[in-house]
C-alpha positions as CSV (number, residue, x, y, z in Angstrom):
1,M,-13.4,4.9,0.8
2,L,-11.1,4.0,3.7
3,F,-8.4,1.4,3.1
4,I,-6.7,-0.4,5.9
5,S,-3.1,-1.2,4.7
6,P,-0.8,-3.9,5.9
7,P,0.1,-5.1,8.4
8,F,-3.2,-4.2,10.0
9,G,-5.2,-5.0,6.9
10,N,-4.2,-8.6,7.5
11,Y,-6.3,-8.6,10.7
12,L,-9.0,-6.0,10.5
13,D,-12.2,-6.4,8.5
14,L,-14.5,-3.5,9.2
15,P,-17.7,-2.2,7.5
16,K,-17.3,0.7,5.2
17,S,-13.6,-0.1,4.6
18,I,-11.4,-2.3,2.4
19,S,-8.6,-4.3,3.9
20,I,-5.4,-4.7,2.0
21,R,-3.5,-7.9,3.0
22,G,0.2,-8.6,2.4
23,S,2.5,-7.9,0.9
24,F,2.9,-11.4,-0.5
25,T,5.8,-12.7,-2.6
26,L,5.9,-15.7,-4.9
27,N,7.6,-17.8,-2.3
28,E,7.4,-17.8,1.5
29,R,9.9,-15.5,3.3
30,K,10.2,-16.7,6.8
31,G,11.0,-14.9,10.0
32,K,8.3,-12.2,10.1
33,W,7.6,-12.2,13.8
34,M,11.2,-12.3,14.8
35,Q,12.0,-9.4,12.4
36,I,9.1,-7.4,13.9
37,L,10.4,-7.9,17.4
38,K,13.9,-6.9,16.3
39,T,13.2,-3.9,14.1
40,L,9.8,-2.4,14.8
41,R,10.4,0.8,16.8
42,Y,8.7,4.2,17.5
43,I,10.8,7.3,17.0
44,P,9.3,10.2,19.0
45,G,8.4,13.1,16.8
46,M,8.8,11.1,13.6
47,G,6.8,7.8,13.5
48,W,7.2,4.0,13.3
49,V,10.1,2.4,11.6
50,N,10.7,-1.3,10.7
51,R,12.9,-3.6,8.7
52,I,10.4,-6.4,8.3
53,G,11.5,-6.9,4.7
54,L,8.4,-8.6,3.2
55,R,8.5,-11.6,5.5
56,N,5.3,-13.5,4.5
57,P,3.8,-17.0,4.0
58,G,3.8,-16.6,0.2
59,I,1.3,-16.1,-2.6
60,D,-0.2,-19.6,-2.3
61,Y,-1.3,-18.8,1.3
62,A,-2.8,-15.5,0.1
63,I,-4.8,-17.3,-2.6
64,K,-6.0,-20.0,-0.2
65,T,-7.3,-17.4,2.3
66,Y,-8.5,-14.7,-0.1
67,E,-12.0,-13.5,0.3
68,K,-13.8,-11.3,-2.2
69,G,-14.0,-7.7,-1.0
70,E,-10.4,-7.5,0.2
71,I,-7.3,-6.6,-1.8
72,I,-4.1,-8.8,-1.9
73,S,-0.9,-6.8,-2.0
74,I,1.8,-8.5,-4.2
75,A,5.5,-7.8,-4.3
76,I,7.5,-9.0,-7.3
77,M,11.2,-9.3,-6.7
78,N,12.3,-10.6,-10.0
79,K,10.8,-10.3,-13.5
80,N,10.8,-14.1,-13.8
81,E,8.2,-14.2,-11.0
82,I,5.6,-12.4,-13.0
83,K,4.3,-15.4,-15.1
84,P,4.2,-17.8,-12.1
85,I,2.3,-15.4,-10.0
86,L,-0.1,-14.6,-12.9
87,S,-0.7,-18.3,-13.4
88,K,-1.6,-18.8,-9.7
89,I,-3.9,-15.8,-8.8
90,P,-7.5,-15.7,-9.9
91,E,-8.3,-13.3,-12.8
92,D,-10.9,-11.5,-10.6
93,M,-8.7,-11.2,-7.5
94,D,-8.4,-7.5,-6.5
95,I,-4.7,-6.7,-6.1
96,E,-2.2,-4.0,-5.2
97,L,1.2,-4.3,-6.8
98,N,3.8,-3.1,-4.2
99,V,6.6,-1.7,-6.3
100,S,8.2,0.2,-3.4
101,C,9.1,-1.8,-0.3
102,P,12.3,-0.1,1.1
103,N,13.3,-3.1,3.4
104,T,14.6,-5.7,1.0
105,D,18.0,-6.4,-0.5
106,K,16.4,-6.1,-4.0
107,H,14.3,-3.4,-5.7
108,M,10.7,-4.3,-6.4
109,I,9.8,-4.8,-10.1
110,S,7.9,-1.9,-11.5
111,D,7.9,-2.6,-15.2
112,G,6.4,-5.4,-17.2
113,L,3.3,-5.4,-15.0
114,K,0.7,-4.8,-17.7
115,P,-0.4,-8.5,-17.8
116,F,-2.0,-8.0,-14.3
117,L,-4.5,-5.6,-15.7
118,N,-7.8,-7.0,-16.8
119,K,-11.5,-6.0,-16.7
120,K,-12.4,-8.7,-14.1
121,R,-10.5,-6.8,-11.4
122,N,-12.2,-3.9,-9.7
123,W,-8.9,-2.9,-8.2
124,C,-5.4,-3.2,-9.7
125,I,-3.5,-0.6,-7.7
126,V,0.1,0.3,-7.8
127,K,1.6,1.3,-4.5
128,L,4.3,3.9,-5.0
129,S,7.3,5.0,-3.0
130,P,7.3,8.4,-1.4
131,L,10.4,9.0,-3.5
132,E,8.9,7.6,-6.7
133,K,10.3,9.2,-9.9
134,C,7.8,10.8,-12.3
135,I,9.2,8.8,-15.2
136,T,8.3,5.6,-13.4
137,I,4.8,6.7,-12.8
138,Q,4.6,7.8,-16.4
139,K,5.6,4.3,-17.5
140,L,3.0,2.7,-15.3
141,Y,0.3,5.0,-16.7
142,D,1.4,4.2,-20.2
143,E,1.1,0.5,-19.4
144,G,-2.5,1.1,-18.5
145,F,-2.5,1.6,-14.8
146,R,-5.0,4.2,-13.5
147,Q,-5.1,3.3,-9.7
148,F,-2.2,4.5,-7.6
149,H,-1.6,4.4,-3.8
150,A,0.7,7.1,-2.5
151,S,2.6,6.2,-0.6
152,N,4.7,3.4,1.0
153,T,7.1,4.0,3.9
154,L,10.0,6.4,3.6
155,P,13.5,4.7,3.4
156,T,15.8,5.7,6.3
157,E,18.9,4.3,7.9
158,R,16.7,2.7,10.6
159,G,14.2,1.2,8.2
160,G,11.0,2.2,6.5
161,L,9.4,5.2,8.3
162,S,5.7,5.7,8.4
163,G,3.6,8.6,9.8
164,K,3.5,12.3,9.4
165,M,6.9,12.6,7.9
166,I,5.6,11.1,4.7
167,K,2.8,13.6,4.1
168,P,4.9,16.2,2.0
169,Y,6.1,13.4,-0.3
170,T,2.6,11.9,-0.6
171,K,1.1,15.3,-1.4
172,S,3.7,16.0,-4.0
173,T,3.0,12.6,-5.7
174,I,-0.7,13.2,-5.7
175,R,-0.4,16.6,-7.2
176,Y,1.8,15.3,-10.0
177,I,-0.6,12.4,-10.8
178,K,-3.8,14.5,-10.7
179,N,-2.3,17.5,-12.5
180,T,-1.0,15.2,-15.3
181,W,-3.9,12.8,-15.8
182,N,-7.6,13.4,-15.1
183,D,-8.6,9.7,-15.4
184,T,-6.6,8.4,-12.4
185,V,-7.8,7.3,-9.0
186,V,-5.4,8.0,-6.1
187,I,-5.4,6.5,-2.6
188,A,-3.6,8.8,-0.1
189,G,-1.8,7.3,2.8
190,G,0.8,8.4,5.3
191,G,0.3,10.3,8.5
192,I,-3.5,10.2,8.6
193,R,-4.6,10.6,12.1
194,T,-7.6,12.9,12.0
195,M,-10.2,14.2,9.5
196,K,-8.0,17.3,9.1
197,D,-5.3,15.1,7.4
198,V,-8.0,13.6,5.2
199,E,-9.1,17.1,4.1
200,E,-5.4,18.1,3.4
201,Y,-5.1,15.1,1.1
202,R,-8.5,15.7,-0.5
203,E,-7.5,19.3,-1.3
204,V,-4.6,18.0,-3.5
205,G,-6.8,15.6,-5.3
206,A,-6.9,12.3,-3.3
207,D,-10.0,10.1,-4.0
208,H,-9.6,7.6,-1.2
209,F,-7.6,7.3,2.0
210,S,-5.6,4.6,3.8
211,V,-4.4,4.1,7.3
212,S,-2.0,1.7,8.9
213,S,0.3,2.9,11.7
214,L,-2.7,4.8,13.2
215,C,-3.9,1.3,14.3
216,F,-1.1,1.1,16.8
217,N,-3.3,3.4,18.9
218,P,-6.7,1.6,19.0
219,I,-8.5,4.5,20.7
220,A,-7.2,7.0,18.2
221,F,-8.0,4.7,15.3
222,L,-11.6,4.0,16.4
223,K,-12.2,7.7,16.9
224,F,-11.0,8.4,13.4
225,Y,-12.8,5.4,11.9
226,N,-16.1,6.5,13.4
227,E,-15.7,10.1,12.2
228,F,-14.7,8.9,8.7
229,S,-17.5,6.4,8.4
230,N,-20.2,8.7,9.8
231,P,-19.3,12.2,8.5
232,F,-22.8,13.7,9.3
């Protein structure tokens, strides 16, 4: 399956793919478009960087606009937010818990998330950092999580970096998860531009694949999307 990650998952809804919208926090965080204009940059030879920092209209907006078939990405910035978010979101809402955004003044909460798991959700994914520690993944597995998305942007001095520079980190994370547990499902993301990148991730154990920054180049994205969706 192909997943379209934020920010492009907020706007694209294509056949044979699943859009991930967000990430949404408990409360609105204003200033998204100004922060995009101020910080979104392309670094030749590396990729796109940004310091958007989870600017978003809040979880109430996500719930109001949610449609079955998409996934809502949720970022929890304080343990006290877990219960309020759980009380708001539908039990059957498919979600991705973003525990790894590098562009905020606080670390995302990665423990105490077990209450989000229930049998009514088809997807309850954890989105990992490319620098995620094995002990954190182990704790998440022990809590019951089996769906992992590797990985988020790479923290740098200029902001979160996306693109091909993430591939070695993502491959390492996938190898660890798949070599440790055979009942996991892993979505690979980071630097996917062609089917060759998909095959590289598949070889280390990825089950599904995600794209985001590829969408900055509509021609390249459509070429890839057509090849992925129609492999024969």
